[in-house]
N, C-alpha and C positions, 0 to 999 in steps of 0.2 A: 638401565637402558628402558625407553619408553617403547620401543618397538617389539612385539611380540611375535615371534616364529616357530612354527613346528618343524623341528630338524630331525624328527624321529625316522624318516625315510633315509638320510644320509647315514644316520647311525646303523641302521637295519640292514643297509646295503654295503657298509664299509666297516666289517667288524674289528679291524685293527686300529681304526680311528681314522679321523678327516680333519681337514681344515677348511674353514668357509670364510670368504669375504665378499660381503654383497655392496654393491654401489660405491665403489672407491672413488673417491673424490681426488682434490690434489694431493691429500698426502694419507689421508685415513679412510677406511671403510665405514658406511653408516652402520653396519652389523659384522661383528667378527665373532666366530667360534673356533677355537682350537680344541678339538677332541682326540688329540694325537696321545701317544704315551708320554705320561709326565718326564720319565725318564729322558726320552727322547728330546721333548721341548727344553728341558733343563740344557741338555747337551747343545742342542741346536742354537740355542740363543746365547749360551755362555761362550761358544767357539764362533759367533758371528758367521752361521753357515749360509744365511737367506742370500747374500749377495753369489755366492758360488753354487747355488741349489739350481740344477739343471730344470727341475719340474718348475720352479717358481719363475726361472728365466724364460721357460716356454710360455707360461700363463700371461707374463707381461707382454709378450711378443706374438700370440697367437690368439684366434678365436675357434671354438670347437673343441673337440674332445680327442686325446691320444692317450694310449696306455704307456706307463712309464717306460716299460721295455722299449717303445718305438721312436723316444726321443733320442735324439741323436747330437744333442748340444754338448759341449766338453764338461766334464766333470772332474776338474784340477784337484779338488779336496776330498774326492770319494764319498760325496755324501749319500749318493744311492746305496753304496757299499756299508757305511755306517748306519744307514737307516735300517738296513736288513737285520744288524743285529739286535732291533728292538721288534722284529717281528713285521716289520714294513717291506714285506717282500715283492708283492705286487700292487699295482695303483693305477689310478686313472686320473688324469689332469684335465679340467673341462672349464672352459671360459665362455661367458657370452657378453654382449656389448650392446648399447644403443646404438642405433644408426645416427650416422654423422662423426666428424672428427672430434667433437667434443664431448662425445657419448661416454657415458659413464660404464665401468665394466665391473661384472661379478664373476668371481672364479672360486673354485674348489679344488682341493687334491683328496682324493679318497683312496684307503688302504685296505688290503688284505694280507694275511700271511698264509693263505692255503692254496691260492690259485688266482689265475688271470681273472679279470672281469668279463662277464659274457657279454656279447653286444647287446642283448636285450637289457642288462643292468645298467650299463654305460647310457643307453636312450633314457631309460627311466629317471636316472640321476640327473641327466642333461636337462629333461624337460622340467623336471622340479627346480633345478636350478634357474632355468630362465622363467617359470612360474614365480619365484619368489623374487627374482631380480625385477619383474614388471610390477610386483605388488606394492614394491618399496618405492614406486615414483612418488616423489612428494606430491601432494595435490597443489594446484595452480589456482585453484579456485576461493582462496581465503581471502577475505576484504582487509583492507587496511584496518578497521574499525576492530574486526575479530583478532587479527593479530595483535593488535594493541593491548586488548583485554587479556589475551593468552600472556603477554609480556609482564603484565601486572600479576596475573596468577603466578606464573613462574617467580616472580620478585617477592611472594608471600602476601601480596594485600588481599584484604576481606573484599566480599562482594560491596558492601557499603563504602568502603573506601575508594575501590575503583570506581563506583558510580560519582563519588565526590570528586574525585581528581578529573574524570572525563566530562563532569557537568551534566550527566544524564540519570535517568533514574534507573533504581536496582533492576527492575524489568527489562529495560533495556540492556542492560549488562548480562542479564541472563540468558537474553534472547542471542545475545552475539556470542556467549559460550556454547550454547545450545547449538548453534548453526556450526561452530568450529568443532565442536564434539563429533557432530554429524559427518563432516566433511574428511575427518582424520580417521573417523571410526574408533574413537576413544570411550572409554568406559566414564571417566570422570574428567572434571575441567585440569584437574593437576594432570592426569594422564594426557590430555589434549597438549598440555603447554610441554610437558617431556617430549611428546613425539613432535610437536614444532620446531623445540629445539634441536632434537636428534636430526631433523631435516634441513637444520640451517635457516628455519624461517622466520625465528625470531633470536 
């Protein structure tokens, strides 16, 4: 994954584990992290619990934050009861989204085994989720020429080969890639190409 995020705050505030999905598109999030207990992940996946999970259903239907204990959706497969066997006793579900009907959403489910989340902790996690959601907005100022050069980097072409294909100088290619790296806040041209791919730009 070309996009680098600092998820330490989520780990420190949810010692029993967390699940994070940022910028969910038509089918998949731009970034996903499942730091819940491995045995729980295996059970959850093998039994296909996602569709019956009241926390996930709440996250897809709402924005804002709620403690798991406040979710009143039906739990026909006792997902919450099963989760408690893995130390997921208390939790908070948080979702934010862009304005407008077509806006993308980001959400997370954060767990503790010892106590309910404090209001201040919920606020802190929600603010960090919103910050990371907004930080992952794809840049809209990359030019067609810059994206074209990044696409060739993605395909493994060298600077001279890119210049030959485009009919421009190597200096022109370097400048396009330099501009693209700056706009994407990438470290290298390869990193920029990976990020652009992650954002669906190339």
